[in-house]
C-alpha positions in Angstrom: -97.2 -45.7 45.4 -97.9 -49.4 46.5 -97.2 -51.1 50.3 -94.9 -53.4 48.4 -92.6 -50.3 47.4 -92.6 -49.1 51.2 -91.7 -52.5 52.9 -88.5 -52.7 50.1 -87.9 -48.9 50.9 -88.0 -50.2 55.1 -85.5 -53.1 54.5 -82.9 -51.2 52.0 -83.0 -48.0 54.4 -81.9 -50.4 57.4 -79.3 -52.7 55.9 -78.3 -49.3 53.5 -77.1 -52.4 51.2 -79.0 -53.0 48.1 -77.6 -56.8 47.6 -78.1 -57.6 51.3 -81.7 -56.1 51.2 -82.3 -58.0 48.1 -81.0 -61.3 49.4 -83.4 -60.8 52.4 -86.5 -59.9 50.5 -85.9 -62.6 48.4 -86.0 -60.5 45.0 -83.5 -59.7 42.5 -81.1 -56.8 42.8 -82.2 -54.9 39.5 -85.8 -55.3 40.5 -85.4 -53.7 44.1 -83.2 -50.6 42.6 -86.1 -50.3 39.9 -89.1 -50.2 42.9 -87.0 -47.9 45.1 -86.4 -45.4 42.1 -89.9 -45.1 41.3 -90.6 -44.4 44.7 -88.1 -41.9 44.8 -89.6 -40.1 41.4 -93.3 -40.5 42.7 -92.3 -38.6 46.2 -90.0 -36.4 44.2 -86.7 -36.1 46.3 -83.9 -38.4 46.6 -83.9 -41.0 49.9 -80.7 -42.2 49.4 -77.2 -40.6 48.4 -75.5 -43.0 46.4 -71.8 -43.1 46.3 -70.4 -46.0 43.5 -72.1 -49.4 44.2 -73.0 -48.0 47.9 -75.9 -45.8 49.1 -76.5 -44.1 52.6 -79.9 -43.1 53.9 -80.0 -39.1 53.7 -81.8 -36.5 55.8 -84.8 -36.9 53.9 -85.0 -40.4 53.9 -84.7 -40.6 57.5 -87.6 -38.4 57.9 -89.6 -40.5 55.6 -88.3 -43.8 57.5 -90.0 -42.2 60.4 -93.3 -42.0 59.0 -92.8 -45.7 57.6 -92.1 -47.0 60.9 -95.2 -45.4 62.2 -97.4 -46.9 58.9 -95.9 -50.3 60.1 -97.0 -49.8 63.8 -100.2 -48.4 62.8 -100.8 -51.8 60.0 -99.4 -54.0 62.6 -102.1 -52.8 65.4 -105.0 -53.1 62.9 -104.1 -56.2 61.7 -104.2 -57.5 65.3 -107.3 -56.0 66.1 -109.4 -57.4 63.0 -108.0 -60.8 64.2 -108.7 -60.1 67.5 -112.6 -59.4 66.8 -112.9 -62.0 64.6 -111.6 -64.4 67.3 -108.8 -65.9 64.7 -105.8 -65.3 67.3 -105.3 -68.0 69.7 -102.8 -65.5 71.1 -99.1 -65.7 71.6 -97.5 -62.8 74.2 -94.4 -61.4 73.8 -92.7 -60.5 77.3 -89.6 -59.1 78.3 -88.1 -59.0 82.3 -84.6 -58.4 83.8 -84.8 -62.0 85.7 -87.3 -65.1 84.4 -87.0 -67.4 87.6 -89.9 -65.5 89.3 -92.4 -65.9 85.8 -93.9 -69.2 86.1 -95.5 -68.4 89.2 -97.3 -65.8 87.3 -97.7 -67.7 84.2 -98.7 -70.9 85.8 -102.4 -70.0 86.9 -103.0 -67.8 83.7 -101.9 -70.8 81.3 -104.5 -73.4 83.5 -107.2 -70.6 82.3 -105.9 -69.9 78.9 -104.3 -73.2 77.4 -104.0 -72.3 74.0 -102.2 -69.2 74.8 -98.2 -69.1 74.1 -95.6 -67.1 75.7 -92.3 -65.4 74.1 -90.2 -64.5 76.4 -86.9 -62.7 76.5 -84.4 -61.8 79.5 -83.0 -58.2 79.0 -81.7 -55.2 80.5 -83.4 -51.8 81.2 -82.2 -49.8 77.9 -83.2 -53.3 75.8 -86.7 -53.4 77.2 -87.7 -50.0 76.8 -86.3 -50.1 73.3 -88.3 -53.4 72.6 -91.0 -52.2 74.0 -90.9 -48.7 71.7 -90.5 -50.8 68.6 -93.1 -53.0 69.3 -91.3 -56.2 69.5 -93.0 -57.0 73.1 -96.4 -56.4 74.2 -95.1 -56.1 78.0 -92.3 -55.9 80.5 -91.7 -56.3 84.0 -89.0 -53.2 85.2 -89.1 -50.5 87.6 -90.9 -46.9 87.9 -87.9 -45.4 85.7 -88.8 -42.4 83.2 -90.4 -44.3 80.1 -91.7 -43.0 76.6 -94.7 -40.6 76.4 -96.5 -43.4 75.1 -95.7 -45.7 77.7 -98.0 -46.8 80.6 -96.7 -48.1 83.7 -98.4 -50.1 86.6 -96.6 -50.5 90.0 -97.2 -54.1 91.2 -94.8 -54.5 94.0 -91.7 -53.1 96.1 -89.6 -55.8 97.5 -86.7 -55.0 100.2 -83.3 -55.8 98.8 -80.8 -57.8 101.6 -77.1 -58.2 101.7 -76.0 -61.6 101.1 -72.7 -62.3 102.6 -70.4 -65.9 103.2 -71.6 -67.1 106.7 -68.1 -66.6 108.0 -68.5 -63.2 107.1 -68.3 -60.4 109.8 -71.7 -59.1 108.8 -73.6 -62.5 108.9 -75.7 -63.1 111.6 -76.5 -59.5 112.1 -80.5 -58.1 112.3 -79.3 -55.3 109.8 -77.0 -53.4 108.4 -76.2 -50.0 106.8 -75.1 -49.9 103.7 -72.3 -47.8 104.1 -70.7 -50.9 106.0 -70.1 -52.7 102.9 -68.1 -49.8 101.3 -64.8 -51.3 100.3 -66.1 -55.3 99.8 -65.6 -57.2 97.0 -69.4 -57.2 95.6 -71.0 -59.6 93.0 -73.4 -57.4 90.7 -75.5 -57.6 87.4 -74.2 -56.3 84.3 -74.2 -52.6 83.4 -77.8 -52.0 82.4 -79.4 -54.9 84.9 -82.8 -53.8 86.7 -81.1 -54.6 90.3 -77.2 -53.3 89.1 -79.2 -50.2 88.3 -81.0 -50.0 91.0 -78.0 -50.4 93.2 -76.2 -48.1 91.6 -78.1 -45.6 92.1 -78.0 -46.1 96.1 -74.1 -46.3 95.8 -73.9 -43.0 94.2 -76.4 -41.7 97.0 -74.0 -43.0 99.8 -71.1 -42.1 98.3 -69.9 -45.4 97.5 -68.0 -46.7 94.6 -68.6 -50.1 94.3 -66.0 -52.9 94.0 -67.1 -55.4 91.2 -65.0 -58.8 91.8 -67.6 -60.4 89.0 -71.0 -59.8 87.4 -73.8 -62.1 87.4 -77.4 -62.4 86.8 -79.1 -64.9 88.1 -80.0 -65.2 92.0 -78.8 -68.9 92.2 -75.2 -68.1 90.2 -74.7 -65.1 92.5 -75.3 -66.9 95.7 -73.0 -69.7 94.4 -70.3 -67.1 93.9 -71.1 -65.6 97.5 -70.8 -69.1 99.2 -67.2 -69.6 97.2 -66.1 -66.1 98.9 -65.8 -64.0 95.7 -67.7 -61.4 97.8 -70.8 -59.7 99.1 -74.3 -59.3 96.6 -77.5 -58.0 96.8 -80.9 -60.0 96.4 -84.3 -58.3 96.1 -87.7 -60.0 97.8 -88.8 -61.0 94.6 -85.8 -64.1 94.5 -86.3 -66.8 96.8 -83.6 -67.1 98.4 -81.6 -71.0 97.6 -82.1 -72.8 100.7 -78.9 -75.3 99.8 -76.6 -72.5 100.4 -75.9 -73.0 104.4 -72.3 -71.1 103.2 -74.4 -68.1 103.0 -76.6 -65.8 104.9 -79.1 -63.0 104.4 -78.9 -59.5 106.0 -81.6 -56.9 105.7 -80.1 -53.5 104.9 -82.0 -50.6 107.3 -80.0 -47.4 106.1 -81.0 -46.5 103.6 -83.9 -49.3 103.4 -82.9 -50.1 100.0 -85.6 -51.8 97.7 -86.8 -52.6 94.4 -89.8 -51.4 92.7 -91.1 -54.1 90.1 -94.5 -53.0 87.6 -95.8 -54.1 84.3 -95.0 -51.6 81.2 -97.1 -51.4 78.0 -96.9 -49.2 74.9 -100.7 -47.7 75.6 -100.9 -46.4 71.5 -100.4 -50.1 70.6 -103.7 -52.3 70.1 -102.6 -55.4 71.8 -104.0 -58.7 71.4 -106.9 -60.2 73.3 -104.3 -62.5 75.0 -101.9 -59.8 76.0 -104.7 -57.7 77.6 -105.8 -60.2 79.5 -102.6 -61.6 80.8 -102.0 -57.6 82.1 -105.3 -57.8 83.9 -104.3 -61.0 85.3 -101.0 -60.0 86.4 -102.1 -56.7 88.1 -105.4 -58.7 90.2 -102.9 -61.4 91.2 -100.8 -58.8 93.0 -103.4 -56.8 94.2 -105.4 -59.7 95.9 -101.9 -61.1 97.5 -100.4 -59.9 100.8 -96.7 -58.9 101.2 -96.0 -61.9 102.2 -97.6 -64.3 99.9 -97.1 -62.1 96.7 -95.5 -64.3 93.9 -91.7 -64.2 94.1 -91.7 -63.2 97.7 
């Protein structure tokens, strides 16, 4: 059994189509088919159900694929560790977050100390981030302390209050605080399902017995405030998001009952060998938030 055979099997199992797999691997279809047949012969069991010219991964193949995925992660981890030890990897750090607008404040001081490090950033929903982390597609992600997989470590960074944003002419504008129940029946501007803030607010809505009336969905705080200023509805902004002062047509009101908050932490796969750069960045983020006061914390 050769490593090349296993890599061929992984692509065929993922696509369940020999022609497309051959094109992706840049090999001829007969050569790929022979490689898969030899692999099945060596293992002693069929891994695919064949129907005419089509094929589908069978139960035995799915079990084998699970082990191949684990082997691939181990090989990736070993490669990273060896490059790390040899000092060959300047470092590329892959990160995901529910919103990206606040990350420059975190990245800037780290890049000043490590100018050769590169970042690959992705804005993703909560389910997408947990999947990418489990599949080793990212090094770390920023998300609330939601239930995560057994391999995932999570470190709390900060807890930010969530405020209500309303048009300046709204009946609640100018109040020193509001109860969440007071927005029941209002048109709301919320993030898309799976968005970190949306998931957090949906939990508060369920606890308060509120069925939100979603007027429109928007993820970026600046866009959300634009919609509020235009009178589309009310919205919710966490302390992680700096208010945009250009909007004199909106007002921010603290939510006091219940005290709505967004918890933020950094998560990573404890079983995966991260690069030196990724580990250094995680230490930087943790230290940055531990040293910051609530008033001066990044993104506050």
